[in-house]
C-alpha positions in Angstrom: 45.8 -5.9 -48.0 43.6 -5.5 -45.3 41.8 -8.1 -43.1 38.8 -6.0 -44.1 39.3 -5.9 -48.2 40.0 -9.9 -48.6 37.0 -10.8 -45.9 34.8 -7.9 -48.7 36.5 -10.2 -51.1 35.4 -12.9 -49.6 32.1 -12.5 -48.5 31.5 -12.0 -52.9 32.4 -14.7 -54.0 30.4 -16.9 -51.8 27.8 -15.2 -52.8 28.6 -15.1 -56.6 29.1 -19.2 -56.1 25.7 -19.0 -54.4 24.5 -17.5 -57.5 25.8 -20.1 -59.3 25.4 -23.7 -57.4 20.9 -21.8 -57.2 20.8 -21.3 -61.2 22.4 -24.7 -62.0 20.0 -26.6 -59.4 17.2 -24.2 -61.3 18.1 -24.6 -64.6 18.3 -28.9 -64.3 15.7 -29.6 -62.0 12.8 -26.6 -62.3 13.0 -25.1 -65.4 13.5 -26.0 -69.0 14.4 -23.8 -71.6 13.3 -24.4 -75.5 13.0 -22.6 -78.5 10.3 -23.3 -81.3 12.9 -24.0 -84.7 9.3 -24.8 -87.1 6.5 -22.5 -87.6 4.7 -26.0 -86.1 3.1 -23.5 -82.8 2.3 -20.2 -84.7 1.4 -18.1 -83.5 1.7 -18.9 -80.3 4.6 -19.1 -80.4 6.8 -17.6 -83.1 9.3 -19.9 -85.0 12.8 -18.8 -82.8 10.8 -17.7 -79.3 12.2 -19.0 -76.4 9.5 -20.6 -74.3 10.4 -21.1 -70.8 8.3 -24.5 -69.3 8.2 -25.6 -64.9 9.8 -28.5 -64.4 7.2 -28.8 -61.9 3.9 -28.8 -63.2 3.0 -32.5 -63.1 4.2 -33.6 -59.5 1.3 -33.0 -58.1 -1.1 -33.4 -60.6 -2.0 -34.5 -64.1 -1.6 -32.8 -67.7 -5.3 -30.4 -69.6 -6.3 -30.5 -72.6 -4.8 -27.1 -73.8 -1.4 -27.6 -71.9 1.4 -26.7 -73.6 4.7 -29.3 -73.2 8.1 -30.2 -73.6 8.7 -33.8 -74.6 10.9 -36.2 -76.3 9.7 -37.3 -80.0 8.6 -40.5 -79.5 10.2 -41.0 -82.6 13.6 -40.1 -82.0 14.1 -39.0 -78.1 17.3 -37.1 -79.2 14.9 -34.5 -80.1 13.1 -32.1 -78.1 9.2 -30.5 -78.7 6.4 -28.5 -77.9 2.7 -29.2 -78.3 -0.4 -28.8 -77.4 -2.3 -31.6 -75.7 -4.5 -32.2 -76.9 -6.3 -36.3 -75.5 -6.4 -37.5 -72.6 -6.1 -41.0 -71.4 -8.7 -43.2 -72.6 -9.9 -40.7 -75.0 -10.7 -41.4 -79.4 -9.5 -38.9 -81.0 -10.0 -38.4 -84.1 -10.0 -35.6 -87.2 -12.7 -34.8 -90.3 -12.7 -32.2 -92.5 -10.0 -30.4 -89.8 -12.7 -31.0 -86.6 -10.9 -31.6 -83.8 -13.5 -34.8 -82.6 -13.1 -36.0 -78.6 -15.6 -38.6 -78.4 -17.8 -37.7 -81.2 -17.5 -34.1 -79.6 -15.6 -31.3 -81.6 -13.5 -29.2 -79.9 -13.1 -25.7 -79.7 -9.7 -24.4 -80.5 -9.5 -21.2 -80.6 -5.6 -21.3 -80.4 -5.0 -22.2 -83.7 -4.0 -20.1 -87.0 -5.5 -21.4 -89.6 -8.5 -23.3 -91.0 -7.3 -27.1 -90.5 -7.0 -29.6 -92.9 -7.2 -33.3 -93.3 -8.8 -36.1 -91.7 -7.2 -38.7 -88.7 -8.0 -41.2 -86.7 -9.9 -42.8 -84.4 -6.7 -43.4 -82.2 -8.2 -44.6 -78.8 -4.6 -42.5 -76.5 -3.7 -45.5 -73.7 -3.8 -44.4 -69.7 -1.3 -42.3 -68.8 -1.1 -40.7 -72.4 -1.6 -37.9 -74.4 -1.9 -36.8 -78.1 0.1 -34.0 -78.4 -0.2 -31.3 -81.5 0.2 -28.0 -82.8 -1.1 -24.6 -83.3 -0.6 -24.3 -87.0 -1.6 -27.7 -87.6 -1.5 -27.2 -91.8 2.5 -27.6 -91.2 3.1 -28.9 -87.7 4.6 -32.3 -87.3 3.0 -33.9 -84.6 0.7 -37.6 -83.5 -0.8 -37.8 -86.9 2.1 -38.7 -88.7 4.5 -40.0 -85.8 4.7 -43.9 -85.8 4.2 -43.7 -82.0 2.0 -41.6 -82.1 1.3 -41.0 -77.9 3.5 -39.5 -75.2 3.4 -40.9 -71.9 3.5 -39.2 -69.0 6.9 -39.6 -67.4 7.8 -38.2 -70.4 6.5 -34.9 -70.3 9.3 -33.0 -69.5 8.0 -29.1 -67.8 4.3 -27.3 -68.8 5.0 -23.9 -70.5 5.0 -21.1 -68.6 5.8 -17.7 -70.8 8.1 -16.9 -73.9 10.0 -14.5 -74.7 11.7 -13.3 -78.3 15.1 -14.4 -79.8 17.1 -10.6 -79.7 19.3 -11.2 -81.7 18.4 -7.1 -82.9 19.7 -6.4 -79.3 23.9 -6.4 -79.9 22.8 -4.7 -83.7 23.6 -1.0 -83.7 20.8 1.0 -86.0 22.0 3.9 -88.1 
């Protein structure tokens, strides 16, 4: 092999190794990809849609009401959940006839799939913690149902950036 071909091959190998290292680092420290396995976040995310989240979203700011986040399920940290932040530290959250109240004021929630049912609370959210709920309230297993009702800020793995559908159909031949 001549010297020019060897240099070209080495150049491509180095480029591929660098690309692989960057991809691994981004996946480890910058993004989290999750799939919504249940209809608890419909219509925001459909079952099997992949959600890309930013791990660094809260390095310099606090989570906000309405943010959709990934976190370990407080009753079984081996599972990741994706839910919407409803209650902030120090607030009192309560549900009456399907309406969520924050410190006694009704919360406007334009993202809900349908009119929720039921009552819960009141719960006062501890400092450094958040109250999470799904958008499809009538089927969502969320803070209302958990033994450990609150998610600590340091347990939030990332904030949702965007979603994309499951492309199972992509490889199928259509006749």
